[in-house]
C-alpha positions in Angstrom: 0.0 0.1 -0.2 3.0 2.3 0.6 3.9 1.8 -3.0 0.5 2.9 -4.1 0.5 6.0 -1.9 4.1 7.0 -3.3 3.0 6.5 -6.8 -0.2 8.8 -6.1 1.7 11.4 -4.5 4.1 11.6 -7.3 1.3 11.9 -9.8 1.8 8.6 -11.4 -1.9 8.0 -11.8 -1.7 5.4 -14.5 0.6 3.4 -12.4 -1.6 3.7 -9.4 -4.6 2.2 -11.6 -2.6 -0.7 -12.9 -1.0 -1.5 -9.5 -4.3 -1.5 -7.6 -5.9 -3.5 -10.5 -3.2 -6.2 -10.7 -2.0 -6.6 -7.0 -2.7 -9.7 -5.4 -1.5 -8.4 -2.2 -4.2 -5.7 -2.4 -6.9 -8.0 -3.4 -6.2 -10.2 -0.6 -5.6 -7.3 2.1 -7.9 -6.5 4.8 -11.1 -4.5 3.9 -9.7 -1.0 5.2 -6.7 -1.4 3.0 -8.5 -2.2 -0.1 -10.9 0.7 0.3 -8.0 3.1 0.8 -6.4 1.4 -2.5 -9.5 1.8 -4.5 -10.0 5.4 -3.4 -6.7 6.2 -4.8 -7.5 4.3 -7.8 -10.8 6.0 -8.2 -9.1 9.4 -7.8 -6.7 8.5 -10.3 -9.4 7.6 -12.8 -11.0 10.8 -12.2 -7.7 12.8 -12.8 -7.1 10.9 -15.9 -10.8 11.7 -17.1 -12.2 8.3 -16.8 -15.2 9.4 -15.1 -17.2 6.1 -15.5 -14.2 3.9 -14.2 -13.9 6.5 -11.4 -17.6 6.0 -10.4 -17.4 2.3 -10.8 -14.5 2.2 -8.4 -16.5 4.2 -6.0 -19.4 1.9 -6.2 -17.1 -1.0 -5.7 -15.9 1.0 -2.2 -19.6 1.4 -1.5 -20.4 -2.1 -2.0 -17.5 -3.1 0.4 -18.7 -0.4 3.0 -22.1 1.3 2.5 -21.3 4.0 4.8 -18.1 5.2 3.3 -17.8 8.9 2.9 -15.1 11.0 1.6 -13.3 13.7 3.7 -14.8 17.1 3.3 -11.7 18.4 1.3 -12.2 15.1 -0.9 -16.0 15.5 -1.4 -15.7 19.2 -2.5 -13.2 18.2 -5.2 -14.5 19.2 -8.5 -13.5 16.1 -10.5 -14.4 13.3 -8.0 -16.9 15.1 -5.7 -19.7 14.9 -8.1 -18.7 11.4 -9.5 -18.7 10.0 -5.8 -22.2 11.5 -5.5 -23.3 9.6 -8.6 -21.8 6.4 -7.2 -23.8 6.9 -4.1 -27.0 7.2 -5.8 -26.1 4.2 -8.0 -25.3 2.1 -5.1 -28.2 3.3 -2.9 -26.1 4.6 -0.2 
């Protein structure tokens, strides 16, 4: 997970997307770690202008934890804030 955080902080959004998608360690990690990884993947999709994949990833998070919310500074972000709201509506959260 540290590697994904570093990649995200360095602006390596494509690498974040691929790492989260292909990592067996993340897939078998505890739920809280998977949620963090999926959140960074969703943010990366949004930054790369893949809004539907961003929304799909947020829905995946909400399937793991229906009470998941973004931090206030994240929820107000112009790229992923509205996409997260759409995912909540889609997931019924």
